[in-house]
CHARMM internal coordinates of N, CA and C (Angstrom, degrees):
IC EDIT
DIST 1 N 1 CA 1.4537
DIST 1 CA 1 C 1.5266
ANGL 1 N 1 CA 1 C 109.25
DIST 1 C 2 N 1.2949
ANGL 1 CA 1 C 2 N 116.78
DIHE 1 N 1 CA 1 C 2 N 134.68
DIST 2 N 2 CA 1.4629
ANGL 1 C 2 N 2 CA 121.31
DIHE 1 CA 1 C 2 N 2 CA -178.91
DIST 2 CA 2 C 1.5194
ANGL 2 N 2 CA 2 C 109.87
DIHE 1 C 2 N 2 CA 2 C -71.35
DIST 2 C 3 N 1.3252
ANGL 2 CA 2 C 3 N 115.15
DIHE 2 N 2 CA 2 C 3 N 144.84
DIST 3 N 3 CA 1.4584
ANGL 2 C 3 N 3 CA 119.77
DIHE 2 CA 2 C 3 N 3 CA 175.80
DIST 3 CA 3 C 1.5257
ANGL 3 N 3 CA 3 C 108.84
DIHE 2 C 3 N 3 CA 3 C -75.10
DIST 3 C 4 N 1.3056
ANGL 3 CA 3 C 4 N 116.13
DIHE 3 N 3 CA 3 C 4 N 119.96
DIST 4 N 4 CA 1.4523
ANGL 3 C 4 N 4 CA 121.12
DIHE 3 CA 3 C 4 N 4 CA 179.04
DIST 4 CA 4 C 1.5231
ANGL 4 N 4 CA 4 C 108.98
DIHE 3 C 4 N 4 CA 4 C -99.63
DIST 4 C 5 N 1.3282
ANGL 4 CA 4 C 5 N 117.51
DIHE 4 N 4 CA 4 C 5 N 141.25
DIST 5 N 5 CA 1.4584
ANGL 4 C 5 N 5 CA 119.31
DIHE 4 CA 4 C 5 N 5 CA 177.65
DIST 5 CA 5 C 1.5262
ANGL 5 N 5 CA 5 C 110.45
DIHE 4 C 5 N 5 CA 5 C -68.14
DIST 5 C 6 N 1.3145
ANGL 5 CA 5 C 6 N 115.75
DIHE 5 N 5 CA 5 C 6 N 150.72
DIST 6 N 6 CA 1.4553
ANGL 5 C 6 N 6 CA 119.20
DIHE 5 CA 5 C 6 N 6 CA 176.28
DIST 6 CA 6 C 1.5241
ANGL 6 N 6 CA 6 C 109.16
DIHE 5 C 6 N 6 CA 6 C -68.80
DIST 6 C 7 N 1.3308
ANGL 6 CA 6 C 7 N 116.98
DIHE 6 N 6 CA 6 C 7 N 143.97
DIST 7 N 7 CA 1.4690
ANGL 6 C 7 N 7 CA 118.46
DIHE 6 CA 6 C 7 N 7 CA 178.93
DIST 7 CA 7 C 1.5282
ANGL 7 N 7 CA 7 C 110.40
DIHE 6 C 7 N 7 CA 7 C -68.88
DIST 7 C 8 N 1.3168
ANGL 7 CA 7 C 8 N 115.51
DIHE 7 N 7 CA 7 C 8 N 150.45
DIST 8 N 8 CA 1.4601
ANGL 7 C 8 N 8 CA 120.10
DIHE 7 CA 7 C 8 N 8 CA 176.08
DIST 8 CA 8 C 1.5228
ANGL 8 N 8 CA 8 C 108.99
DIHE 7 C 8 N 8 CA 8 C -77.71
DIST 8 C 9 N 1.3157
ANGL 8 CA 8 C 9 N 115.57
DIHE 8 N 8 CA 8 C 9 N 166.68
DIST 9 N 9 CA 1.4561
ANGL 8 C 9 N 9 CA 120.06
DIHE 8 CA 8 C 9 N 9 CA 176.91
DIST 9 CA 9 C 1.5239
ANGL 9 N 9 CA 9 C 110.12
DIHE 8 C 9 N 9 CA 9 C -59.65
DIST 9 C 10 N 1.3138
ANGL 9 CA 9 C 10 N 117.10
DIHE 9 N 9 CA 9 C 10 N -42.93
DIST 10 N 10 CA 1.4686
ANGL 9 C 10 N 10 CA 120.31
DIHE 9 CA 9 C 10 N 10 CA -179.75
DIST 10 CA 10 C 1.5256
ANGL 10 N 10 CA 10 C 111.51
DIHE 9 C 10 N 10 CA 10 C -62.92
DIST 10 C 11 N 1.3197
ANGL 10 CA 10 C 11 N 117.53
DIHE 10 N 10 CA 10 C 11 N -38.11
DIST 11 N 11 CA 1.4625
ANGL 10 C 11 N 11 CA 120.06
DIHE 10 CA 10 C 11 N 11 CA 176.79
DIST 11 CA 11 C 1.5234
ANGL 11 N 11 CA 11 C 110.81
DIHE 10 C 11 N 11 CA 11 C -64.17
DIST 11 C 12 N 1.3195
ANGL 11 CA 11 C 12 N 116.48
DIHE 11 N 11 CA 11 C 12 N -43.15
DIST 12 N 12 CA 1.4626
ANGL 11 C 12 N 12 CA 120.36
DIHE 11 CA 11 C 12 N 12 CA 178.49
DIST 12 CA 12 C 1.5220
ANGL 12 N 12 CA 12 C 111.72
DIHE 11 C 12 N 12 CA 12 C -63.25
DIST 12 C 13 N 1.3293
ANGL 12 CA 12 C 13 N 115.98
DIHE 12 N 12 CA 12 C 13 N -38.67
DIST 13 N 13 CA 1.4640
ANGL 12 C 13 N 13 CA 119.97
DIHE 12 CA 12 C 13 N 13 CA -177.89
DIST 13 CA 13 C 1.5213
ANGL 13 N 13 CA 13 C 112.73
DIHE 12 C 13 N 13 CA 13 C -73.92
DIST 13 C 14 N 1.3157
ANGL 13 CA 13 C 14 N 118.01
DIHE 13 N 13 CA 13 C 14 N -3.40
DIST 14 N 14 CA 1.4675
ANGL 13 C 14 N 14 CA 121.92
DIHE 13 CA 13 C 14 N 14 CA 174.62
DIST 14 CA 14 C 1.5307
ANGL 14 N 14 CA 14 C 111.85
DIHE 13 C 14 N 14 CA 14 C -101.99
DIST 14 C 15 N 1.3189
ANGL 14 CA 14 C 15 N 117.56
DIHE 14 N 14 CA 14 C 15 N -6.65
DIST 15 N 15 CA 1.4655
ANGL 14 C 15 N 15 CA 121.19
DIHE 14 CA 14 C 15 N 15 CA -178.92
DIST 15 CA 15 C 1.5316
ANGL 15 N 15 CA 15 C 110.13
DIHE 14 C 15 N 15 CA 15 C -72.44
DIST 15 C 16 N 1.3231
ANGL 15 CA 15 C 16 N 117.24
DIHE 15 N 15 CA 15 C 16 N 127.69
DIST 16 N 16 CA 1.4696
ANGL 15 C 16 N 16 CA 120.17
DIHE 15 CA 15 C 16 N 16 CA -178.15
DIST 16 CA 16 C 1.5333
ANGL 16 N 16 CA 16 C 113.67
DIHE 15 C 16 N 16 CA 16 C -56.23
DIST 16 C 17 N 1.3191
ANGL 16 CA 16 C 17 N 118.51
DIHE 16 N 16 CA 16 C 17 N -40.63
DIST 17 N 17 CA 1.4704
ANGL 16 C 17 N 17 CA 119.56
DIHE 16 CA 16 C 17 N 17 CA -178.72
DIST 17 CA 17 C 1.5274
ANGL 17 N 17 CA 17 C 111.44
DIHE 16 C 17 N 17 CA 17 C -67.73
DIST 17 C 18 N 1.3276
ANGL 17 CA 17 C 18 N 116.40
DIHE 17 N 17 CA 17 C 18 N -36.73
DIST 18 N 18 CA 1.4720
ANGL 17 C 18 N 18 CA 120.59
DIHE 17 CA 17 C 18 N 18 CA 177.26
DIST 18 CA 18 C 1.5242
ANGL 18 N 18 CA 18 C 109.51
DIHE 17 C 18 N 18 CA 18 C -65.24
DIST 18 C 19 N 1.3260
ANGL 18 CA 18 C 19 N 116.74
DIHE 18 N 18 CA 18 C 19 N -43.97
DIST 19 N 19 CA 1.4634
ANGL 18 C 19 N 19 CA 121.16
DIHE 18 CA 18 C 19 N 19 CA 178.68
DIST 19 CA 19 C 1.5200
ANGL 19 N 19 CA 19 C 111.51
DIHE 18 C 19 N 19 CA 19 C -60.72
DIST 19 C 20 N 1.3396
ANGL 19 CA 19 C 20 N 116.97
DIHE 19 N 19 CA 19 C 20 N -41.25
DIST 20 N 20 CA 1.4683
ANGL 19 C 20 N 20 CA 120.74
DIHE 19 CA 19 C 20 N 20 CA 178.70
DIST 20 CA 20 C 1.5308
ANGL 20 N 20 CA 20 C 111.33
DIHE 19 C 20 N 20 CA 20 C -64.34
DIST 20 C 21 N 1.3260
ANGL 20 CA 20 C 21 N 116.53
DIHE 20 N 20 CA 20 C 21 N -43.51
DIST 21 N 21 CA 1.4684
ANGL 20 C 21 N 21 CA 120.09
DIHE 20 CA 20 C 21 N 21 CA 179.58
DIST 21 CA 21 C 1.5271
ANGL 21 N 21 CA 21 C 111.30
DIHE 20 C 21 N 21 CA 21 C -64.63
DIST 21 C 22 N 1.3137
ANGL 21 CA 21 C 22 N 116.46
DIHE 21 N 21 CA 21 C 22 N -42.01
DIST 22 N 22 CA 1.4690
ANGL 21 C 22 N 22 CA 119.66
DIHE 21 CA 21 C 22 N 22 CA 178.51
DIST 22 CA 22 C 1.5250
ANGL 22 N 22 CA 22 C 110.22
DIHE 21 C 22 N 22 CA 22 C -64.29
DIST 22 C 23 N 1.3226
ANGL 22 CA 22 C 23 N 116.77
DIHE 22 N 22 CA 22 C 23 N -42.27
DIST 23 N 23 CA 1.4663
ANGL 22 C 23 N 23 CA 120.62
DIHE 22 CA 22 C 23 N 23 CA 178.36
DIST 23 CA 23 C 1.5224
ANGL 23 N 23 CA 23 C 110.49
DIHE 22 C 23 N 23 CA 23 C -60.38
DIST 23 C 24 N 1.3242
ANGL 23 CA 23 C 24 N 116.06
DIHE 23 N 23 CA 23 C 24 N -44.94
DIST 24 N 24 CA 1.4644
ANGL 23 C 24 N 24 CA 120.50
DIHE 23 CA 23 C 24 N 24 CA 179.18
DIST 24 CA 24 C 1.5266
ANGL 24 N 24 CA 24 C 111.51
DIHE 23 C 24 N 24 CA 24 C -59.49
DIST 24 C 25 N 1.3403
ANGL 24 CA 24 C 25 N 115.48
DIHE 24 N 24 CA 24 C 25 N -38.01
DIST 25 N 25 CA 1.4640
ANGL 24 C 25 N 25 CA 120.76
DIHE 24 CA 24 C 25 N 25 CA -177.28
DIST 25 CA 25 C 1.5225
ANGL 25 N 25 CA 25 C 113.33
DIHE 24 C 25 N 25 CA 25 C -88.94
DIST 25 C 26 N 1.3258
ANGL 25 CA 25 C 26 N 117.40
DIHE 25 N 25 CA 25 C 26 N -1.14
DIST 26 N 26 CA 1.4599
ANGL 25 C 26 N 26 CA 120.86
DIHE 25 CA 25 C 26 N 26 CA 176.35
DIST 26 CA 26 C 1.5197
ANGL 26 N 26 CA 26 C 114.54
DIHE 25 C 26 N 26 CA 26 C 83.71
DIST 26 C 27 N 1.3281
ANGL 26 CA 26 C 27 N 117.56
DIHE 26 N 26 CA 26 C 27 N 25.78
DIST 27 N 27 CA 1.4642
ANGL 26 C 27 N 27 CA 121.27
DIHE 26 CA 26 C 27 N 27 CA 179.51
DIST 27 CA 27 C 1.5163
ANGL 27 N 27 CA 27 C 109.91
DIHE 26 C 27 N 27 CA 27 C -117.16
DIST 27 C 28 N 1.3271
ANGL 27 CA 27 C 28 N 115.13
DIHE 27 N 27 CA 27 C 28 N 155.44
DIST 28 N 28 CA 1.4589
ANGL 27 C 28 N 28 CA 121.28
DIHE 27 CA 27 C 28 N 28 CA 176.87
DIST 28 CA 28 C 1.5293
ANGL 28 N 28 CA 28 C 108.35
DIHE 27 C 28 N 28 CA 28 C -118.33
DIST 28 C 29 N 1.3240
ANGL 28 CA 28 C 29 N 116.88
DIHE 28 N 28 CA 28 C 29 N 164.37
DIST 29 N 29 CA 1.4640
ANGL 28 C 29 N 29 CA 118.98
DIHE 28 CA 28 C 29 N 29 CA 175.13
DIST 29 CA 29 C 1.5309
ANGL 29 N 29 CA 29 C 112.39
DIHE 28 C 29 N 29 CA 29 C -55.97
DIST 29 C 30 N 1.3292
ANGL 29 CA 29 C 30 N 116.88
DIHE 29 N 29 CA 29 C 30 N -36.20
DIST 30 N 30 CA 1.4697
ANGL 29 C 30 N 30 CA 119.24
DIHE 29 CA 29 C 30 N 30 CA 178.43
DIST 30 CA 30 C 1.5325
ANGL 30 N 30 CA 30 C 112.11
DIHE 29 C 30 N 30 CA 30 C -64.70
DIST 30 C 31 N 1.3364
ANGL 30 CA 30 C 31 N 117.76
DIHE 30 N 30 CA 30 C 31 N -33.76
DIST 31 N 31 CA 1.4734
ANGL 30 C 31 N 31 CA 120.56
DIHE 30 CA 30 C 31 N 31 CA 175.79
DIST 31 CA 31 C 1.5289
ANGL 31 N 31 CA 31 C 110.24
DIHE 30 C 31 N 31 CA 31 C -61.19
DIST 31 C 32 N 1.3227
ANGL 31 CA 31 C 32 N 116.13
DIHE 31 N 31 CA 31 C 32 N -42.76
DIST 32 N 32 CA 1.4648
ANGL 31 C 32 N 32 CA 120.82
DIHE 31 CA 31 C 32 N 32 CA -178.18
DIST 32 CA 32 C 1.5225
ANGL 32 N 32 CA 32 C 110.33
DIHE 31 C 32 N 32 CA 32 C -70.20
DIST 32 C 33 N 1.3339
ANGL 32 CA 32 C 33 N 117.35
DIHE 32 N 32 CA 32 C 33 N -39.71
DIST 33 N 33 CA 1.4701
ANGL 32 C 33 N 33 CA 120.48
DIHE 32 CA 32 C 33 N 33 CA 176.91
DIST 33 CA 33 C 1.5283
ANGL 33 N 33 CA 33 C 110.52
DIHE 32 C 33 N 33 CA 33 C -60.71
DIST 33 C 34 N 1.3390
ANGL 33 CA 33 C 34 N 117.14
DIHE 33 N 33 CA 33 C 34 N -43.80
DIST 34 N 34 CA 1.4640
ANGL 33 C 34 N 34 CA 121.54
DIHE 33 CA 33 C 34 N 34 CA 178.70
DIST 34 CA 34 C 1.5277
ANGL 34 N 34 CA 34 C 110.31
DIHE 33 C 34 N 34 CA 34 C -61.58
DIST 34 C 35 N 1.3165
ANGL 34 CA 34 C 35 N 117.21
DIHE 34 N 34 CA 34 C 35 N -45.56
DIST 35 N 35 CA 1.4546
ANGL 34 C 35 N 35 CA 120.92
DIHE 34 CA 34 C 35 N 35 CA 178.25
DIST 35 CA 35 C 1.5270
ANGL 35 N 35 CA 35 C 111.11
DIHE 34 C 35 N 35 CA 35 C -58.84
DIST 35 C 36 N 1.3216
ANGL 35 CA 35 C 36 N 117.09
DIHE 35 N 35 CA 35 C 36 N -44.30
DIST 36 N 36 CA 1.4626
ANGL 35 C 36 N 36 CA 121.07
DIHE 35 CA 35 C 36 N 36 CA 179.51
DIST 36 CA 36 C 1.5299
ANGL 36 N 36 CA 36 C 110.89
DIHE 35 C 36 N 36 CA 36 C -62.39
DIST 36 C 37 N 1.3370
ANGL 36 CA 36 C 37 N 116.83
DIHE 36 N 36 CA 36 C 37 N -41.60
DIST 37 N 37 CA 1.4787
ANGL 36 C 37 N 37 CA 119.46
DIHE 36 CA 36 C 37 N 37 CA 177.84
DIST 37 CA 37 C 1.5231
ANGL 37 N 37 CA 37 C 111.12
DIHE 36 C 37 N 37 CA 37 C -64.09
DIST 37 C 38 N 1.3290
ANGL 37 CA 37 C 38 N 117.75
DIHE 37 N 37 CA 37 C 38 N -40.71
DIST 38 N 38 CA 1.4615
ANGL 37 C 38 N 38 CA 121.24
DIHE 37 CA 37 C 38 N 38 CA 179.85
DIST 38 CA 38 C 1.5260
ANGL 38 N 38 CA 38 C 111.58
DIHE 37 C 38 N 38 CA 38 C -64.30
DIST 38 C 39 N 1.3264
ANGL 38 CA 38 C 39 N 116.37
DIHE 38 N 38 CA 38 C 39 N -43.82
DIST 39 N 39 CA 1.4654
ANGL 38 C 39 N 39 CA 120.57
DIHE 38 CA 38 C 39 N 39 CA 179.46
DIST 39 CA 39 C 1.5246
ANGL 39 N 39 CA 39 C 110.13
DIHE 38 C 39 N 39 CA 39 C -63.70
DIST 39 C 40 N 1.3303
ANGL 39 CA 39 C 40 N 116.89
DIHE 39 N 39 CA 39 C 40 N -43.07
DIST 40 N 40 CA 1.4588
ANGL 39 C 40 N 40 CA 120.75
DIHE 39 CA 39 C 40 N 40 CA 178.62
DIST 40 CA 40 C 1.5251
ANGL 40 N 40 CA 40 C 110.97
DIHE 39 C 40 N 40 CA 40 C -62.16
DIST 40 C 41 N 1.3278
ANGL 40 CA 40 C 41 N 117.15
DIHE 40 N 40 CA 40 C 41 N -44.35
DIST 41 N 41 CA 1.4641
ANGL 40 C 41 N 41 CA 120.91
DIHE 40 CA 40 C 41 N 41 CA -179.62
DIST 41 CA 41 C 1.5283
ANGL 41 N 41 CA 41 C 110.93
DIHE 40 C 41 N 41 CA 41 C -63.01
DIST 41 C 42 N 1.3236
ANGL 41 CA 41 C 42 N 117.39
DIHE 41 N 41 CA 41 C 42 N -43.17
DIST 42 N 42 CA 1.4694
ANGL 41 C 42 N 42 CA 120.21
DIHE 41 CA 41 C 42 N 42 CA 179.74
DIST 42 CA 42 C 1.5253
ANGL 42 N 42 CA 42 C 111.22
DIHE 41 C 42 N 42 CA 42 C -66.34
DIST 42 C 43 N 1.3226
ANGL 42 CA 42 C 43 N 115.95
DIHE 42 N 42 CA 42 C 43 N -40.36
DIST 43 N 43 CA 1.4584
ANGL 42 C 43 N 43 CA 119.86
DIHE 42 CA 42 C 43 N 43 CA 178.69
DIST 43 CA 43 C 1.5239
ANGL 43 N 43 CA 43 C 110.49
DIHE 42 C 43 N 43 CA 43 C -64.19
DIST 43 C 44 N 1.3429
ANGL 43 CA 43 C 44 N 116.59
DIHE 43 N 43 CA 43 C 44 N -43.30
DIST 44 N 44 CA 1.4676
ANGL 43 C 44 N 44 CA 120.25
DIHE 43 CA 43 C 44 N 44 CA 178.29
DIST 44 CA 44 C 1.5201
ANGL 44 N 44 CA 44 C 111.64
DIHE 43 C 44 N 44 CA 44 C -64.05
DIST 44 C 45 N 1.3336
ANGL 44 CA 44 C 45 N 117.23
DIHE 44 N 44 CA 44 C 45 N -39.88
DIST 45 N 45 CA 1.4592
ANGL 44 C 45 N 45 CA 120.79
DIHE 44 CA 44 C 45 N 45 CA 178.37
DIST 45 CA 45 C 1.5268
ANGL 45 N 45 CA 45 C 110.40
DIHE 44 C 45 N 45 CA 45 C -64.34
DIST 45 C 46 N 1.3187
ANGL 45 CA 45 C 46 N 116.33
DIHE 45 N 45 CA 45 C 46 N -42.77
DIST 46 N 46 CA 1.4649
ANGL 45 C 46 N 46 CA 120.41
DIHE 45 CA 45 C 46 N 46 CA 178.49
DIST 46 CA 46 C 1.5244
ANGL 46 N 46 CA 46 C 110.57
DIHE 45 C 46 N 46 CA 46 C -60.66
DIST 46 C 47 N 1.3157
ANGL 46 CA 46 C 47 N 116.22
DIHE 46 N 46 CA 46 C 47 N -46.43
DIST 47 N 47 CA 1.4640
ANGL 46 C 47 N 47 CA 121.17
DIHE 46 CA 46 C 47 N 47 CA -179.27
DIST 47 CA 47 C 1.5202
ANGL 47 N 47 CA 47 C 110.55
DIHE 46 C 47 N 47 CA 47 C -62.25
DIST 47 C 48 N 1.3354
ANGL 47 CA 47 C 48 N 117.36
DIHE 47 N 47 CA 47 C 48 N -41.64
DIST 48 N 48 CA 1.4618
ANGL 47 C 48 N 48 CA 121.27
DIHE 47 CA 47 C 48 N 48 CA 179.49
DIST 48 CA 48 C 1.5273
ANGL 48 N 48 CA 48 C 111.36
DIHE 47 C 48 N 48 CA 48 C -64.15
DIST 48 C 49 N 1.3261
ANGL 48 CA 48 C 49 N 116.98
DIHE 48 N 48 CA 48 C 49 N -38.05
DIST 49 N 49 CA 1.4722
ANGL 48 C 49 N 49 CA 120.77
DIHE 48 CA 48 C 49 N 49 CA -177.95
DIST 49 CA 49 C 1.5164
ANGL 49 N 49 CA 49 C 111.98
DIHE 48 C 49 N 49 CA 49 C -78.11
DIST 49 C 50 N 1.3163
ANGL 49 CA 49 C 50 N 117.42
DIHE 49 N 49 CA 49 C 50 N -39.50
DIST 50 N 50 CA 1.4593
ANGL 49 C 50 N 50 CA 120.10
DIHE 49 CA 49 C 50 N 50 CA -171.50
DIST 50 CA 50 C 1.5179
ANGL 50 N 50 CA 50 C 113.75
DIHE 49 C 50 N 50 CA 50 C -103.45
DIST 50 C 51 N 1.3375
ANGL 50 CA 50 C 51 N 116.44
DIHE 50 N 50 CA 50 C 51 N -19.26
DIST 51 N 51 CA 1.4562
ANGL 50 C 51 N 51 CA 119.76
DIHE 50 CA 50 C 51 N 51 CA -177.26
DIST 51 CA 51 C 1.5148
ANGL 51 N 51 CA 51 C 113.31
DIHE 50 C 51 N 51 CA 51 C 77.17
DIST 51 C 52 N 1.3169
ANGL 51 CA 51 C 52 N 117.84
DIHE 51 N 51 CA 51 C 52 N 9.44
DIST 52 N 52 CA 1.4604
ANGL 51 C 52 N 52 CA 120.86
DIHE 51 CA 51 C 52 N 52 CA 178.66
DIST 52 CA 52 C 1.5217
ANGL 52 N 52 CA 52 C 110.20
DIHE 51 C 52 N 52 CA 52 C -138.82
DIST 52 C 53 N 1.3093
ANGL 52 CA 52 C 53 N 115.89
DIHE 52 N 52 CA 52 C 53 N 162.85
DIST 53 N 53 CA 1.4605
ANGL 52 C 53 N 53 CA 120.59
DIHE 52 CA 52 C 53 N 53 CA -179.46
DIST 53 CA 53 C 1.5141
ANGL 53 N 53 CA 53 C 110.32
DIHE 52 C 53 N 53 CA 53 C -64.48
DIST 53 C 54 N 1.3096
ANGL 53 CA 53 C 54 N 114.80
DIHE 53 N 53 CA 53 C 54 N 151.19
DIST 54 N 54 CA 1.4563
ANGL 53 C 54 N 54 CA 121.36
DIHE 53 CA 53 C 54 N 54 CA 179.94
DIST 54 CA 54 C 1.5213
ANGL 54 N 54 CA 54 C 110.17
DIHE 53 C 54 N 54 CA 54 C -66.30
DIST 54 C 55 N 1.3295
ANGL 54 CA 54 C 55 N 117.74
DIHE 54 N 54 CA 54 C 55 N 129.53
DIST 55 N 55 CA 1.4715
ANGL 54 C 55 N 55 CA 119.94
DIHE 54 CA 54 C 55 N 55 CA 179.07
DIST 55 CA 55 C 1.5279
ANGL 55 N 55 CA 55 C 110.12
DIHE 54 C 55 N 55 CA 55 C -77.83
DIST 55 C 56 N 1.2961
ANGL 55 CA 55 C 56 N 116.36
DIHE 55 N 55 CA 55 C 56 N 117.00
DIST 56 N 56 CA 1.4614
ANGL 55 C 56 N 56 CA 120.92
DIHE 55 CA 55 C 56 N 56 CA 178.60
DIST 56 CA 56 C 1.5190
ANGL 56 N 56 CA 56 C 109.24
DIHE 55 C 56 N 56 CA 56 C -98.93
DIST 56 C 57 N 1.3116
ANGL 56 CA 56 C 57 N 115.03
DIHE 56 N 56 CA 56 C 57 N 129.95
DIST 57 N 57 CA 1.4569
ANGL 56 C 57 N 57 CA 120.14
DIHE 56 CA 56 C 57 N 57 CA 175.83
DIST 57 CA 57 C 1.5238
ANGL 57 N 57 CA 57 C 108.65
DIHE 56 C 57 N 57 CA 57 C -77.55
DIST 57 C 58 N 1.2976
ANGL 57 CA 57 C 58 N 116.12
DIHE 57 N 57 CA 57 C 58 N 155.46
DIST 58 N 58 CA 1.4601
ANGL 57 C 58 N 58 CA 120.34
DIHE 57 CA 57 C 58 N 58 CA 176.29
DIST 58 CA 58 C 1.5230
ANGL 58 N 58 CA 58 C 108.72
DIHE 57 C 58 N 58 CA 58 C -60.75
DIST 58 C 59 N 1.3067
ANGL 58 CA 58 C 59 N 115.87
DIHE 58 N 58 CA 58 C 59 N 135.58
DIST 59 N 59 CA 1.4605
ANGL 58 C 59 N 59 CA 120.54
DIHE 58 CA 58 C 59 N 59 CA -178.60
DIST 59 CA 59 C 1.5259
ANGL 59 N 59 CA 59 C 109.91
DIHE 58 C 59 N 59 CA 59 C -68.77
DIST 59 C 60 N 1.3103
ANGL 59 CA 59 C 60 N 115.04
DIHE 59 N 59 CA 59 C 60 N 137.92
DIST 60 N 60 CA 1.4546
ANGL 59 C 60 N 60 CA 121.00
DIHE 59 CA 59 C 60 N 60 CA 175.15
DIST 60 CA 60 C 1.5202
ANGL 60 N 60 CA 60 C 107.64
DIHE 59 C 60 N 60 CA 60 C -107.11
DIST 60 C 61 N 1.3217
ANGL 60 CA 60 C 61 N 117.87
DIHE 60 N 60 CA 60 C 61 N 146.08
DIST 61 N 61 CA 1.4592
ANGL 60 C 61 N 61 CA 118.93
DIHE 60 CA 60 C 61 N 61 CA 179.18
DIST 61 CA 61 C 1.5254
ANGL 61 N 61 CA 61 C 110.85
DIHE 60 C 61 N 61 CA 61 C -60.38
DIST 61 C 62 N 1.3273
ANGL 61 CA 61 C 62 N 115.91
DIHE 61 N 61 CA 61 C 62 N 137.60
DIST 62 N 62 CA 1.4556
ANGL 61 C 62 N 62 CA 120.40
DIHE 61 CA 61 C 62 N 62 CA 179.83
DIST 62 CA 62 C 1.5186
ANGL 62 N 62 CA 62 C 111.42
DIHE 61 C 62 N 62 CA 62 C -78.32
DIST 62 C 63 N 1.3137
ANGL 62 CA 62 C 63 N 116.87
DIHE 62 N 62 CA 62 C 63 N -18.92
DIST 63 N 63 CA 1.4556
ANGL 62 C 63 N 63 CA 121.38
DIHE 62 CA 62 C 63 N 63 CA -175.95
DIST 63 CA 63 C 1.5252
ANGL 63 N 63 CA 63 C 110.16
DIHE 62 C 63 N 63 CA 63 C -128.90
DIST 63 C 64 N 1.3071
ANGL 63 CA 63 C 64 N 115.67
DIHE 63 N 63 CA 63 C 64 N 154.65
DIST 64 N 64 CA 1.4704
ANGL 63 C 64 N 64 CA 118.82
DIHE 63 CA 63 C 64 N 64 CA -178.12
DIST 64 CA 64 C 1.5202
ANGL 64 N 64 CA 64 C 111.50
DIHE 63 C 64 N 64 CA 64 C -111.31
DIST 64 C 65 N 1.2471
ANGL 64 CA 64 C 65 N 118.08
DIHE 64 N 64 CA 64 C 65 N 40.23
DIST 65 N 65 CA 1.4631
ANGL 64 C 65 N 65 CA 121.43
DIHE 64 CA 64 C 65 N 65 CA 178.72
DIST 65 CA 65 C 1.5100
ANGL 65 N 65 CA 65 C 108.82
DIHE 64 C 65 N 65 CA 65 C 172.42
DIST 65 C 66 N 1.2909
ANGL 65 CA 65 C 66 N 115.96
DIHE 65 N 65 CA 65 C 66 N 162.03
DIST 66 N 66 CA 1.4454
ANGL 65 C 66 N 66 CA 119.64
DIHE 65 CA 65 C 66 N 66 CA -174.05
DIST 66 CA 66 C 1.5204
ANGL 66 N 66 CA 66 C 112.43
DIHE 65 C 66 N 66 CA 66 C -57.77
DIST 66 C 67 N 1.3087
ANGL 66 CA 66 C 67 N 118.64
DIHE 66 N 66 CA 66 C 67 N -40.78
DIST 67 N 67 CA 1.4658
ANGL 66 C 67 N 67 CA 120.45
DIHE 66 CA 66 C 67 N 67 CA -177.06
DIST 67 CA 67 C 1.5174
ANGL 67 N 67 CA 67 C 113.27
DIHE 66 C 67 N 67 CA 67 C -115.41
DIST 67 C 68 N 1.3215
ANGL 67 CA 67 C 68 N 117.80
DIHE 67 N 67 CA 67 C 68 N 16.03
DIST 68 N 68 CA 1.4605
ANGL 67 C 68 N 68 CA 121.05
DIHE 67 CA 67 C 68 N 68 CA -176.21
DIST 68 CA 68 C 1.5196
ANGL 68 N 68 CA 68 C 113.39
DIHE 67 C 68 N 68 CA 68 C -68.19
DIST 68 C 69 N 1.3113
ANGL 68 CA 68 C 69 N 118.55
DIHE 68 N 68 CA 68 C 69 N -20.57
DIST 69 N 69 CA 1.4591
ANGL 68 C 69 N 69 CA 120.97
DIHE 68 CA 68 C 69 N 69 CA -177.40
DIST 69 CA 69 C 1.5160
ANGL 69 N 69 CA 69 C 113.86
DIHE 68 C 69 N 69 CA 69 C -77.36
DIST 69 C 70 N 1.2744
ANGL 69 CA 69 C 70 N 117.78
DIHE 69 N 69 CA 69 C 70 N -15.93
DIST 70 N 70 CA 1.4678
ANGL 69 C 70 N 70 CA 120.68
DIHE 69 CA 69 C 70 N 70 CA -174.93
DIST 70 CA 70 C 1.4532
ANGL 70 N 70 CA 70 C 113.06
DIHE 69 C 70 N 70 CA 70 C -69.80
END
COOR INIT
IC SEED 1 N 1 CA 1 C
IC BUILD
């Protein structure tokens, strides 16, 4: 199987299924763009202050069941 490049954020934000899920959850593409900019800015600030990459903790599930997030 050929190695495919990962999609960009903009490509993902144009996918119909992604748009439907965001709409269902009350988010817009601009909300996600803002979040991405904030994360990038914080990561860059951390790197500038510490000289090393930001330590990310392992992600924990936000919900405790298939439909608990609704």
